[in-house]
All heavy atoms as a GROMACS GRO file, in nm:
protein
  624
    1MET      N    1   9.013   6.647   9.338
    1MET     CA    2   9.070   6.740   9.433
    1MET      C    3   9.214   6.767   9.390
    1MET      O    4   9.284   6.679   9.342
    1MET     CB    5   9.066   6.683   9.573
    1MET     CG    6   9.117   6.786   9.667
    1MET     SD    7   9.106   6.776   9.843
    1MET     CE    8   8.972   6.696   9.900
    2THR      N    9   9.257   6.892   9.408
    2THR     CA   10   9.393   6.930   9.372
    2THR      C   11   9.471   6.971   9.497
    2THR      O   12   9.415   6.988   9.604
    2THR     CB   13   9.393   7.049   9.274
    2THR    OG1   14   9.335   7.162   9.338
    2THR    CG2   15   9.319   7.015   9.146
    3GLU      N   16   9.599   6.990   9.478
    3GLU     CA   17   9.687   7.027   9.588
    3GLU      C   18   9.661   7.170   9.638
    3GLU      O   19   9.676   7.199   9.755
    3GLU     CB   20   9.832   7.014   9.543
    3GLU     CG   21   9.933   7.036   9.652
    3GLU     CD   22  10.074   7.008   9.604
    3GLU    OE1   23  10.096   6.907   9.537
    3GLU    OE2   24  10.161   7.091   9.634
    4ASN      N   25   9.621   7.259   9.546
    4ASN     CA   26   9.597   7.398   9.585
    4ASN      C   27   9.503   7.465   9.484
    4ASN      O   28   9.470   7.407   9.381
    4ASN     CB   29   9.729   7.476   9.598
    4ASN     CG   30   9.810   7.473   9.470
    4ASN    OD1   31   9.761   7.512   9.364
    4ASN    ND2   32   9.934   7.429   9.479
    5VAL      N   33   9.463   7.588   9.512
    5VAL     CA   34   9.365   7.655   9.426
    5VAL      C   35   9.424   7.693   9.291
    5VAL      O   36   9.352   7.698   9.191
    5VAL     CB   37   9.304   7.780   9.494
    5VAL    CG1   38   9.220   7.741   9.612
    5VAL    CG2   39   9.409   7.882   9.532
    6ARG      N   40   9.552   7.717   9.283
    6ARG     CA   41   9.613   7.750   9.154
    6ARG      C   42   9.612   7.629   9.062
    6ARG      O   43   9.592   7.641   8.941
    6ARG     CB   44   9.756   7.801   9.174
    6ARG     CG   45   9.759   7.932   9.249
    6ARG     CD   46   9.804   8.044   9.162
    6ARG     NE   47   9.786   8.171   9.230
    6ARG     CZ   48   9.881   8.259   9.246
    6ARG    NH1   49  10.002   8.235   9.201
    6ARG    NH2   50   9.857   8.373   9.305
    7ALA      N   51   9.631   7.510   9.118
    7ALA     CA   52   9.622   7.387   9.038
    7ALA      C   53   9.479   7.368   8.988
    7ALA      O   54   9.457   7.329   8.873
    7ALA     CB   55   9.668   7.267   9.119
    8ALA      N   56   9.381   7.396   9.074
    8ALA     CA   57   9.241   7.387   9.034
    8ALA      C   58   9.211   7.485   8.922
    8ALA      O   59   9.144   7.452   8.823
    8ALA     CB   60   9.149   7.414   9.153
    9LEU      N   61   9.262   7.606   8.934
    9LEU     CA   62   9.241   7.707   8.831
    9LEU      C   63   9.301   7.663   8.697
    9LEU      O   64   9.238   7.678   8.592
    9LEU     CB   65   9.304   7.840   8.875
    9LEU     CG   66   9.286   7.958   8.782
    9LEU    CD1   67   9.139   7.998   8.773
    9LEU    CD2   68   9.370   8.076   8.829
   10ALA      N   69   9.418   7.605   8.701
   10ALA     CA   70   9.483   7.558   8.578
   10ALA      C   71   9.400   7.447   8.512
   10ALA      O   72   9.386   7.446   8.389
   10ALA     CB   73   9.625   7.508   8.608
   11LEU      N   74   9.347   7.355   8.590
   11LEU     CA   75   9.264   7.248   8.534
   11LEU      C   76   9.139   7.304   8.467
   11LEU      O   77   9.101   7.261   8.358
   11LEU     CB   78   9.224   7.148   8.642
   11LEU     CG   79   9.335   7.059   8.697
   11LEU    CD1   80   9.283   6.976   8.814
   11LEU    CD2   81   9.390   6.968   8.588
   12VAL      N   82   9.076   7.401   8.530
   12VAL     CA   83   8.956   7.462   8.472
   12VAL      C   84   8.992   7.538   8.345
   12VAL      O   85   8.924   7.526   8.243
   12VAL     CB   86   8.886   7.554   8.574
   12VAL    CG1   87   8.772   7.630   8.509
   12VAL    CG2   88   8.835   7.473   8.693
   13ALA      N   89   9.100   7.614   8.349
   13ALA     CA   90   9.142   7.692   8.232
   13ALA      C   91   9.173   7.604   8.112
   13ALA      O   92   9.146   7.641   7.998
   13ALA     CB   93   9.263   7.779   8.267
   14ARG      N   94   9.229   7.486   8.137
   14ARG     CA   95   9.260   7.392   8.028
   14ARG      C   96   9.140   7.308   7.986
   14ARG      O   97   9.150   7.228   7.894
   14ARG     CB   98   9.374   7.299   8.071
   14ARG     CG   99   9.508   7.368   8.085
   14ARG     CD  100   9.622   7.268   8.096
   14ARG     NE  101   9.604   7.172   8.203
   14ARG     CZ  102   9.666   7.175   8.320
   14ARG    NH1  103   9.750   7.273   8.347
   14ARG    NH2  104   9.645   7.082   8.410
   15GLY      N  105   9.028   7.321   8.057
   15GLY     CA  106   8.910   7.243   8.024
   15GLY      C  107   8.913   7.102   8.078
   15GLY      O  108   8.832   7.018   8.040
   16GLU      N  109   9.006   7.072   8.170
   16GLU     CA  110   9.017   6.939   8.228
   16GLU      C  111   8.924   6.920   8.347
   16GLU      O  112   8.907   6.809   8.395
   16GLU     CB  113   9.162   6.912   8.268
   16GLU     CG  114   9.256   6.909   8.148
   16GLU     CD  115   9.400   6.889   8.189
   16GLU    OE1  116   9.426   6.816   8.287
   16GLU    OE2  117   9.488   6.947   8.122
   17ALA      N  118   8.866   7.030   8.395
   17ALA     CA  119   8.766   7.026   8.503
   17ALA      C  120   8.656   7.125   8.466
   17ALA      O  121   8.685   7.234   8.415
   17ALA     CB  122   8.829   7.063   8.637
   18ALA      N  123   8.532   7.087   8.491
   18ALA     CA  124   8.420   7.174   8.456
   18ALA      C  125   8.412   7.296   8.548
   18ALA      O  126   8.377   7.405   8.503
   18ALA     CB  127   8.289   7.095   8.462
   19LEU      N  128   8.441   7.277   8.676
   19LEU     CA  129   8.432   7.383   8.775
   19LEU      C  130   8.548   7.374   8.873
   19LEU      O  131   8.606   7.266   8.891
   19LEU     CB  132   8.302   7.374   8.855
   19LEU     CG  133   8.171   7.389   8.778
   19LEU    CD1  134   8.054   7.353   8.868
   19LEU    CD2  135   8.156   7.531   8.726
   20GLY      N  136   8.579   7.484   8.939
   20GLY     CA  137   8.681   7.484   9.043
   20GLY      C  138   8.654   7.594   9.142
   20GLY      O  139   8.596   7.696   9.106
   21ILE      N  140   8.693   7.574   9.266
   21ILE     CA  141   8.681   7.677   9.369
   21ILE      C  142   8.817   7.745   9.380
   21ILE      O  143   8.917   7.682   9.413
   21ILE     CB  144   8.636   7.617   9.503
   21ILE    CG1  145   8.498   7.553   9.486
   21ILE    CG2  146   8.635   7.724   9.612
   21ILE    CD1  147   8.451   7.475   9.606
   22VAL      N  148   8.817   7.875   9.349
   22VAL     CA  149   8.942   7.951   9.342
   22VAL      C  150   8.923   8.088   9.406
   22VAL      O  151   8.812   8.129   9.436
   22VAL     CB  152   8.988   7.967   9.195
   22VAL    CG1  153   9.012   7.831   9.130
   22VAL    CG2  154   8.887   8.046   9.114
   23TYR      N  155   9.033   8.160   9.424
   23TYR     CA  156   9.026   8.297   9.473
   23TYR      C  157   8.986   8.390   9.359
   23TYR      O  158   9.026   8.371   9.245
   23TYR     CB  159   9.162   8.341   9.530
   23TYR     CG  160   9.201   8.268   9.654
   23TYR    CD1  161   9.295   8.166   9.651
   23TYR    CD2  162   9.143   8.300   9.776
   23TYR    CE1  163   9.330   8.098   9.766
   23TYR    CE2  164   9.178   8.234   9.891
   23TYR     CZ  165   9.272   8.133   9.886
   23TYR     OH  166   9.307   8.066   9.999
   24SER      N  167   8.908   8.492   9.392
   24SER     CA  168   8.861   8.584   9.289
   24SER      C  169   8.976   8.654   9.218
   24SER      O  170   8.970   8.675   9.097
   24SER     CB  171   8.765   8.687   9.348
   24SER     OG  172   8.828   8.762   9.448
   25THR      N  173   9.081   8.687   9.291
   25THR     CA  174   9.195   8.755   9.228
   25THR      C  175   9.259   8.667   9.122
   25THR      O  176   9.302   8.716   9.018
   25THR     CB  177   9.299   8.797   9.332
   25THR    OG1  178   9.331   8.684   9.415
   25THR    CG2  179   9.247   8.910   9.419
   26ASP      N  180   9.268   8.536   9.147
   26ASP     CA  181   9.325   8.444   9.048
   26ASP      C  182   9.233   8.430   8.928
   26ASP      O  183   9.277   8.433   8.813
   26ASP     CB  184   9.350   8.306   9.110
   26ASP     CG  185   9.457   8.308   9.217
   26ASP    OD1  186   9.542   8.400   9.216
   26ASP    OD2  187   9.456   8.217   9.301
   27ALA      N  188   9.103   8.415   8.953
   27ALA     CA  189   9.007   8.396   8.844
   27ALA      C  190   9.000   8.519   8.754
   27ALA      O  191   8.985   8.506   8.632
   27ALA     CB  192   8.869   8.364   8.900
   28LYS      N  193   9.010   8.636   8.812
   28LYS     CA  194   8.999   8.759   8.733
   28LYS      C  195   9.113   8.779   8.635
   28LYS      O  196   9.096   8.844   8.533
   28LYS     CB  197   8.989   8.880   8.826
   28LYS     CG  198   8.856   8.888   8.897
   28LYS     CD  199   8.852   9.004   8.995
   28LYS     CE  200   8.721   9.004   9.071
   28LYS     NZ  201   8.719   9.107   9.175
   29VAL      N  202   9.230   8.723   8.665
   29VAL     CA  203   9.345   8.743   8.575
   29VAL      C  204   9.369   8.624   8.482
   29VAL      O  205   9.458   8.629   8.399
   29VAL     CB  206   9.474   8.775   8.654
   29VAL    CG1  207   9.458   8.906   8.730
   29VAL    CG2  208   9.514   8.661   8.746
   30GLU      N  209   9.290   8.520   8.495
   30GLU     CA  210   9.303   8.402   8.409
   30GLU      C  211   9.201   8.412   8.295
   30GLU      O  212   9.082   8.396   8.318
   30GLU     CB  213   9.282   8.274   8.489
   30GLU     CG  214   9.274   8.147   8.407
   30GLU     CD  215   9.392   8.128   8.314
   30GLU    OE1  216   9.505   8.116   8.364
   30GLU    OE2  217   9.370   8.125   8.191
   31PRO      N  218   9.246   8.440   8.172
   31PRO     CA  219   9.152   8.458   8.062
   31PRO      C  220   9.075   8.331   8.024
   31PRO      O  221   8.971   8.339   7.960
   31PRO     CB  222   9.239   8.505   7.945
   31PRO     CG  223   9.378   8.462   7.979
   31PRO     CD  224   9.385   8.457   8.129
   32GLY      N  225   9.121   8.215   8.067
   32GLY     CA  226   9.055   8.089   8.031
   32GLY      C  227   8.939   8.050   8.120
   32GLY      O  228   8.882   7.943   8.102
   33VAL      N  229   8.904   8.134   8.218
   33VAL     CA  230   8.794   8.102   8.308
   33VAL      C  231   8.702   8.222   8.325
   33VAL      O  232   8.738   8.335   8.296
   33VAL     CB  233   8.842   8.055   8.448
   33VAL    CG1  234   8.933   7.935   8.438
   33VAL    CG2  235   8.909   8.166   8.524
   34LYS      N  236   8.582   8.194   8.374
   34LYS     CA  237   8.490   8.301   8.412
   34LYS      C  238   8.431   8.266   8.548
   34LYS      O  239   8.415   8.148   8.582
   34LYS     CB  240   8.379   8.320   8.308
   34LYS     CG  241   8.289   8.199   8.292
   34LYS     CD  242   8.183   8.224   8.186
   34LYS     CE  243   8.101   8.097   8.165
   34LYS     NZ  244   7.998   8.116   8.066
   35ILE      N  245   8.402   8.367   8.626
   35ILE     CA  246   8.342   8.347   8.758
   35ILE      C  247   8.193   8.324   8.737
   35ILE      O  248   8.125   8.405   8.676
   35ILE     CB  249   8.367   8.468   8.849
   35ILE    CG1  250   8.517   8.483   8.875
   35ILE    CG2  251   8.290   8.453   8.980
   35ILE    CD1  252   8.555   8.609   8.951
   36VAL      N  253   8.145   8.210   8.788
   36VAL     CA  254   8.003   8.176   8.771
   36VAL      C  255   7.926   8.181   8.903
   36VAL      O  256   7.805   8.167   8.904
   36VAL     CB  257   7.984   8.038   8.703
   36VAL    CG1  258   8.041   8.041   8.562
   36VAL    CG2  259   8.046   7.927   8.784
   37GLY      N  260   7.996   8.204   9.013
   37GLY     CA  261   7.930   8.214   9.143
   37GLY      C  262   8.031   8.253   9.249
   37GLY      O  263   8.151   8.234   9.232
   38THR      N  264   7.981   8.312   9.356
   38THR     CA  265   8.067   8.353   9.468
   38THR      C  266   8.004   8.304   9.597
   38THR      O  267   7.884   8.319   9.618
   38THR     CB  268   8.079   8.507   9.472
   38THR    OG1  269   8.136   8.551   9.349
   38THR    CG2  270   8.167   8.553   9.587
   39PHE      N  271   8.086   8.242   9.681
   39PHE     CA  272   8.038   8.196   9.811
   39PHE      C  273   8.021   8.316   9.904
   39PHE      O  274   8.109   8.402   9.910
   39PHE     CB  275   8.139   8.098   9.872
   39PHE     CG  276   8.146   7.967   9.801
   39PHE    CD1  277   8.244   7.944   9.705
   39PHE    CD2  278   8.056   7.866   9.829
   39PHE    CE1  279   8.250   7.823   9.638
   39PHE    CE2  280   8.061   7.745   9.763
   39PHE     CZ  281   8.159   7.724   9.668
   40PRO      N  282   7.913   8.323   9.978
   40PRO     CA  283   7.897   8.432  10.076
   40PRO      C  284   8.009   8.425  10.180
   40PRO      O  285   8.054   8.316  10.217
   40PRO     CB  286   7.762   8.403  10.141
   40PRO     CG  287   7.691   8.310  10.048
   40PRO     CD  288   7.798   8.233   9.976
   41THR      N  289   8.053   8.540  10.227
   41THR     CA  290   8.164   8.543  10.323
   41THR      C  291   8.130   8.471  10.453
   41THR      O  292   8.220   8.422  10.520
   41THR     CB  293   8.208   8.687  10.353
   41THR    OG1  294   8.095   8.761  10.397
   41THR    CG2  295   8.267   8.752  10.231
   42ASP      N  296   8.002   8.461  10.487
   42ASP     CA  297   7.966   8.392  10.610
   42ASP      C  298   7.947   8.241  10.591
   42ASP      O  299   7.906   8.171  10.682
   42ASP     CB  300   7.841   8.452  10.673
   42ASP     CG  301   7.717   8.441  10.585
   42ASP    OD1  302   7.728   8.396  10.469
   42ASP    OD2  303   7.609   8.478  10.633
   43SER      N  304   7.979   8.190  10.472
   43SER     CA  305   7.963   8.047  10.446
   43SER      C  306   8.090   7.967  10.471
   43SER      O  307   8.091   7.846  10.454
   43SER     CB  308   7.917   8.025  10.301
   43SER     OG  309   8.021   8.058  10.209
   44HIS      N  310   8.198   8.034  10.512
   44HIS     CA  311   8.324   7.965  10.538
   44HIS      C  312   8.400   8.042  10.646
   44HIS      O  313   8.374   8.160  10.668
   44HIS     CB  314   8.408   7.953  10.410
   44HIS     CG  315   8.437   8.084  10.343
   44HIS    ND1  316   8.541   8.164  10.381
   44HIS    CD2  317   8.373   8.149  10.243
   44HIS    CE1  318   8.542   8.273  10.305
   44HIS    NE2  319   8.441   8.267  10.221
   45PRO      N  320   8.493   7.974  10.713
   45PRO     CA  321   8.573   8.043  10.815
   45PRO      C  322   8.654   8.156  10.751
   45PRO      O  323   8.687   8.150  10.631
   45PRO     CB  324   8.666   7.935  10.869
   45PRO     CG  325   8.607   7.806  10.826
   45PRO     CD  326   8.528   7.834  10.702
   46ALA      N  327   8.688   8.256  10.829
   46ALA     CA  328   8.771   8.365  10.780
   46ALA      C  329   8.904   8.310  10.731
   46ALA      O  330   8.960   8.218  10.791
   46ALA     CB  331   8.795   8.466  10.892
   47ILE      N  332   8.953   8.365  10.622
   47ILE     CA  333   9.083   8.325  10.568
   47ILE      C  334   9.187   8.417  10.631
   47ILE      O  335   9.180   8.538  10.618
   47ILE     CB  336   9.084   8.338  10.414
   47ILE    CG1  337   8.974   8.250  10.354
   47ILE    CG2  338   9.221   8.301  10.359
   47ILE    CD1  339   8.947   8.276  10.208
   48ILE      N  340   9.283   8.358  10.701
   48ILE     CA  341   9.386   8.433  10.771
   48ILE      C  342   9.522   8.397  10.712
   48ILE      O  343   9.553   8.279  10.693
   48ILE     CB  344   9.388   8.401  10.923
   48ILE    CG1  345   9.250   8.426  10.984
   48ILE    CG2  346   9.497   8.477  10.994
   48ILE    CD1  347   9.210   8.571  10.993
   49TYR      N  348   9.603   8.498  10.683
   49TYR     CA  349   9.736   8.476  10.626
   49TYR      C  350   9.843   8.515  10.727
   49TYR      O  351   9.841   8.628  10.778
   49TYR     CB  352   9.755   8.562  10.501
   49TYR     CG  353   9.663   8.526  10.391
   49TYR    CD1  354   9.543   8.594  10.373
   49TYR    CD2  355   9.693   8.422  10.305
   49TYR    CE1  356   9.456   8.561  10.272
   49TYR    CE2  357   9.606   8.388  10.203
   49TYR     CZ  358   9.489   8.457  10.187
   49TYR     OH  359   9.404   8.423  10.086
   50PRO      N  360   9.937   8.424  10.756
   50PRO     CA  361  10.051   8.464  10.839
   50PRO      C  362  10.144   8.552  10.755
   50PRO      O  363  10.168   8.524  10.638
   50PRO     CB  364  10.118   8.332  10.876
   50PRO     CG  365  10.068   8.233  10.778
   50PRO     CD  366   9.940   8.284  10.721
   51VAL      N  367  10.192   8.661  10.814
   51VAL     CA  368  10.277   8.755  10.742
   51VAL      C  369  10.397   8.786  10.829
   51VAL      O  370  10.384   8.811  10.949
   51VAL     CB  371  10.199   8.885  10.712
   51VAL    CG1  372  10.289   8.987  10.644
   51VAL    CG2  373  10.078   8.856  10.627
   52ARG      N  374  10.516   8.786  10.770
   52ARG     CA  375  10.638   8.822  10.843
   52ARG      C  376  10.672   8.966  10.817
   52ARG      O  377  10.662   9.014  10.707
   52ARG     CB  378  10.755   8.736  10.798
   52ARG     CG  379  10.754   8.607  10.867
   52ARG     CD  380  10.893   8.556  10.893
   52ARG     NE  381  10.875   8.422  10.943
   52ARG     CZ  382  10.861   8.394  11.072
   52ARG    NH1  383  10.869   8.488  11.160
   52ARG    NH2  384  10.839   8.273  11.112
   53GLY      N  385  10.719   9.032  10.922
   53GLY     CA  386  10.764   9.170  10.908
   53GLY      C  387  10.846   9.209  11.029
   53GLY      O  388  10.837   9.146  11.134
   54ASP      N  389  10.925   9.310  11.014
   54ASP     CA  390  11.012   9.354  11.123
   54ASP      C  391  10.939   9.430  11.232
   54ASP      O  392  10.990   9.445  11.341
   54ASP     CB  393  11.125   9.442  11.068
   54ASP     CG  394  11.221   9.362  10.984
   54ASP    OD1  395  11.229   9.240  11.004
   54ASP    OD2  396  11.290   9.423  10.900
   55HIS      N  397  10.818   9.478  11.204
   55HIS     CA  398  10.750   9.564  11.300
   55HIS      C  399  10.716   9.496  11.432
   55HIS      O  400  10.697   9.562  11.532
   55HIS     CB  401  10.624   9.624  11.237
   55HIS     CG  402  10.519   9.523  11.204
   55HIS    ND1  403  10.528   9.441  11.094
   55HIS    CD2  404  10.404   9.490  11.267
   55HIS    CE1  405  10.423   9.363  11.090
   55HIS    NE2  406  10.346   9.390  11.193
   56ASN      N  407  10.712   9.363  11.439
   56ASN     CA  408  10.681   9.292  11.563
   56ASN      C  409  10.802   9.223  11.623
   56ASN      O  410  10.789   9.138  11.708
   56ASN     CB  411  10.571   9.187  11.538
   56ASN     CG  412  10.436   9.249  11.521
   56ASN    OD1  413  10.410   9.357  11.571
   56ASN    ND2  414  10.349   9.182  11.450
   57ARG      N  415  10.918   9.259  11.577
   57ARG     CA  416  11.039   9.191  11.620
   57ARG      C  417  11.053   9.191  11.772
   57ARG      O  418  11.093   9.093  11.833
   57ARG     CB  419  11.161   9.256  11.557
   57ARG     CG  420  11.289   9.179  11.585
   57ARG     CD  421  11.405   9.240  11.516
   57ARG     NE  422  11.379   9.237  11.374
   57ARG     CZ  423  11.470   9.259  11.282
   57ARG    NH1  424  11.592   9.288  11.318
   57ARG    NH2  425  11.441   9.253  11.155
   58GLU      N  426  11.018   9.300  11.838
   58GLU     CA  427  11.034   9.310  11.983
   58GLU      C  428  10.930   9.229  12.060
   58GLU      O  429  10.945   9.206  12.179
   58GLU     CB  430  11.026   9.457  12.026
   58GLU     CG  431  11.143   9.537  11.972
   58GLU     CD  432  11.132   9.683  12.007
   58GLU    OE1  433  11.050   9.718  12.094
   58GLU    OE2  434  11.207   9.761  11.948
   59SER      N  435  10.827   9.182  11.994
   59SER     CA  436  10.723   9.107  12.065
   59SER      C  437  10.764   8.964  12.095
   59SER      O  438  10.695   8.894  12.165
   59SER     CB  439  10.594   9.106  11.982
   59SER     OG  440  10.611   9.028  11.865
   60GLY      N  441  10.878   8.919  12.040
   60GLY     CA  442  10.925   8.785  12.067
   60GLY      C  443  10.864   8.678  11.978
   60GLY      O  444  10.890   8.561  11.995
   61ASP      N  445  10.782   8.719  11.881
   61ASP     CA  446  10.721   8.619  11.792
   61ASP      C  447  10.794   8.610  11.659
   61ASP      O  448  10.743   8.554  11.564
   61ASP     CB  449  10.572   8.650  11.770
   61ASP     CG  450  10.548   8.782  11.700
   61ASP    OD1  451  10.646   8.850  11.664
   61ASP    OD2  452  10.430   8.817  11.680
   62GLY      N  453  10.913   8.669  11.650
   62GLY     CA  454  10.991   8.661  11.527
   62GLY      C  455  10.933   8.746  11.415
   62GLY      O  456  10.965   8.726  11.300
   63GLY      N  457  10.846   8.838  11.448
   63GLY     CA  458  10.788   8.923  11.345
   63GLY      C  459  10.668   8.863  11.277
   63GLY      O  460  10.624   8.910  11.174
   64LEU      N  461  10.611   8.757  11.333
   64LEU     CA  462  10.496   8.691  11.271
   64LEU      C  463  10.368   8.760  11.312
   64LEU      O  464  10.341   8.779  11.430
   64LEU     CB  465  10.492   8.544  11.312
   64LEU     CG  466  10.384   8.459  11.246
   64LEU    CD1  467  10.408   8.450  11.096
   64LEU    CD2  468  10.384   8.320  11.306
   65SER      N  469  10.290   8.801  11.214
   65SER     CA  470  10.160   8.863  11.237
   65SER      C  471  10.055   8.784  11.164
   65SER      O  472  10.085   8.708  11.073
   65SER     CB  473  10.159   9.007  11.185
   65SER     OG  474  10.256   9.084  11.250
   66ARG      N  475   9.929   8.804  11.201
   66ARG     CA  476   9.819   8.740  11.130
   66ARG      C  477   9.733   8.850  11.071
   66ARG      O  478   9.690   8.940  11.141
   66ARG     CB  479   9.739   8.652  11.224
   66ARG     CG  480   9.825   8.538  11.279
   66ARG     CD  481   9.748   8.447  11.369
   66ARG     NE  482   9.658   8.360  11.298
   66ARG     CZ  483   9.691   8.251  11.231
   66ARG    NH1  484   9.817   8.218  11.222
   66ARG    NH2  485   9.601   8.177  11.173
   67VAL      N  486   9.711   8.841  10.941
   67VAL     CA  487   9.634   8.942  10.870
   67VAL      C  488   9.506   8.879  10.819
   67VAL      O  489   9.510   8.782  10.744
   67VAL     CB  490   9.715   8.999  10.751
   67VAL    CG1  491   9.632   9.099  10.672
   67VAL    CG2  492   9.844   9.062  10.801
   68PRO      N  493   9.389   8.930  10.860
   68PRO     CA  494   9.264   8.876  10.805
   68PRO      C  495   9.257   8.900  10.655
   68PRO      O  496   9.298   9.005  10.607
   68PRO     CB  497   9.156   8.956  10.877
   68PRO     CG  498   9.222   9.016  10.995
   68PRO     CD  499   9.366   9.034  10.958
   69ALA      N  500   9.207   8.803  10.582
   69ALA     CA  501   9.191   8.819  10.438
   69ALA      C  502   9.095   8.933  10.411
   69ALA      O  503   9.008   8.964  10.491
   69ALA     CB  504   9.139   8.690  10.377
   70GLY      N  505   9.112   8.996  10.299
   70GLY     CA  506   9.029   9.109  10.265
   70GLY      C  507   9.098   9.240  10.300
   70GLY      O  508   9.061   9.345  10.255
   71ARG      N  509   9.202   9.230  10.382
   71ARG     CA  510   9.288   9.343  10.411
   71ARG      C  511   9.422   9.314  10.347
   71ARG      O  512   9.458   9.199  10.328
   71ARG     CB  513   9.307   9.359  10.561
   71ARG     CG  514   9.179   9.392  10.632
   71ARG     CD  515   9.207   9.418  10.777
   71ARG     NE  516   9.082   9.438  10.846
   71ARG     CZ  517   9.066   9.422  10.975
   71ARG    NH1  518   9.168   9.385  11.048
   71ARG    NH2  519   8.950   9.442  11.030
   72ARG      N  520   9.496   9.415  10.316
   72ARG     CA  521   9.626   9.391  10.254
   72ARG      C  522   9.720   9.334  10.355
   72ARG      O  523   9.720   9.378  10.468
   72ARG     CB  524   9.681   9.520  10.198
   72ARG     CG  525   9.601   9.565  10.080
   72ARG     CD  526   9.665   9.684  10.020
   72ARG     NE  527   9.588   9.725   9.905
   72ARG     CZ  528   9.587   9.845   9.857
   72ARG    NH1  529   9.659   9.939   9.913
   72ARG    NH2  530   9.516   9.875   9.752
   73PRO      N  531   9.811   9.251  10.317
   73PRO     CA  532   9.815   9.164  10.202
   73PRO      C  533   9.744   9.033  10.227
   73PRO      O  534   9.702   9.012  10.339
   73PRO     CB  535   9.965   9.143  10.183
   73PRO     CG  536  10.021   9.151  10.322
   73PRO     CD  537   9.928   9.242  10.399
   74PRO      N  538   9.734   8.934  10.140
   74PRO     CA  539   9.764   8.938   9.999
   74PRO      C  540   9.642   8.923   9.909
   74PRO      O  541   9.648   8.957   9.794
   74PRO     CB  542   9.860   8.822   9.980
   74PRO     CG  543   9.812   8.720  10.077
   74PRO     CD  544   9.751   8.800  10.193
   75ARG      N  545   9.529   8.867   9.959
   75ARG     CA  546   9.414   8.840   9.871
   75ARG      C  547   9.284   8.874   9.942
   75ARG      O  548   9.274   8.864  10.063
   75ARG     CB  549   9.409   8.692   9.834
   75ARG     CG  550   9.524   8.648   9.752
   75ARG     CD  551   9.502   8.506   9.713
   75ARG     NE  552   9.619   8.458   9.644
   75ARG     CZ  553   9.645   8.335   9.618
   75ARG    NH1  554   9.562   8.243   9.656
   75ARG    NH2  555   9.753   8.300   9.554
   76PRO      N  556   9.179   8.905   9.864
   76PRO     CA  557   9.048   8.924   9.927
   76PRO      C  558   8.993   8.793   9.979
   76PRO      O  559   9.037   8.686   9.939
   76PRO     CB  560   8.961   8.980   9.815
   76PRO     CG  561   9.037   8.964   9.691
   76PRO     CD  562   9.178   8.932   9.723
   77SER      N  563   8.895   8.800  10.067
   77SER     CA  564   8.846   8.681  10.134
   77SER      C  565   8.744   8.602  10.055
   77SER      O  566   8.701   8.498  10.099
   77SER     CB  567   8.785   8.719  10.269
   77SER     OG  568   8.674   8.804  10.249
   78SER      N  569   8.703   8.650   9.940
   78SER     CA  570   8.598   8.578   9.869
   78SER      C  571   8.653   8.456   9.795
   78SER      O  572   8.762   8.458   9.743
   78SER     CB  573   8.526   8.670   9.771
   78SER     OG  574   8.614   8.718   9.674
   79ARG      N  575   8.574   8.353   9.795
   79ARG     CA  576   8.605   8.233   9.718
   79ARG      C  577   8.500   8.227   9.608
   79ARG      O  578   8.385   8.259   9.629
   79ARG     CB  579   8.596   8.109   9.806
   79ARG     CG  580   8.703   8.106   9.911
   79ARG     CD  581   8.690   7.982   9.994
   79ARG     NE  582   8.793   7.983  10.097
   79ARG     CZ  583   8.799   7.897  10.194
   79ARG    NH1  584   8.710   7.802  10.204
   79ARG    NH2  585   8.894   7.904  10.282
   80ASN      N  586   8.542   8.184   9.492
   80ASN     CA  587   8.455   8.185   9.376
   80ASN      C  588   8.451   8.051   9.307
   80ASN      O  589   8.546   7.974   9.313
   80ASN     CB  590   8.502   8.290   9.276
   80ASN     CG  591   8.493   8.429   9.332
   80ASN    OD1  592   8.387   8.487   9.330
   80ASN    ND2  593   8.601   8.479   9.386
   81MET      N  594   8.341   8.027   9.240
   81MET     CA  595   8.328   7.911   9.154
   81MET      C  596   8.361   7.958   9.014
   81MET      O  597   8.303   8.055   8.965
   81MET     CB  598   8.184   7.858   9.159
   81MET     CG  599   8.164   7.731   9.079
   81MET     SD  600   8.241   7.588   9.153
   81MET     CE  601   8.138   7.562   9.294
   82ALA      N  602   8.457   7.894   8.950
   82ALA     CA  603   8.498   7.933   8.815
   82ALA      C  604   8.471   7.820   8.718
   82ALA      O  605   8.475   7.702   8.754
   82ALA     CB  606   8.646   7.969   8.814
   83SER      N  607   8.443   7.856   8.594
   83SER     CA  608   8.431   7.757   8.488
   83SER      C  609   8.509   7.806   8.368
   83SER      O  610   8.542   7.925   8.358
   83SER     CB  611   8.284   7.733   8.450
   83SER     OG  612   8.234   7.842   8.378
   84SER      N  613   8.542   7.715   8.276
   84SER     CA  614   8.616   7.756   8.158
   84SER      C  615   8.531   7.849   8.074
   84SER      O  616   8.410   7.836   8.067
   84SER     CB  617   8.662   7.635   8.077
   84SER     OG  618   8.552   7.555   8.042
   85SER      N  619   8.597   7.946   8.012
   85SER     CA  620   8.521   8.045   7.935
   85SER      C  621   8.498   8.001   7.793
   85SER      O  622   8.542   7.902   7.747
   85SER     CB  623   8.595   8.178   7.935
   85SER     OG  624   8.726   8.164   7.890
   0.00000   0.00000   0.00000
């Protein structure tokens, strides 16, 4: 187990791990890995990202919004199984 998905991706890219669960956007830009499977979106809870912005300043929450994954920003909601290429 790693601290985060980027660490998992690095281990797979270096060949130090056979497989890793990573975000598709990360796997697609890492030449040292290939996507070998994708988890169905209904197989895990929705990925939600807290986002700061000035547009909610008057709501009293300090501008904190919650954006469902798959909508901008920052990443799509799919999780993928990657292996070294």
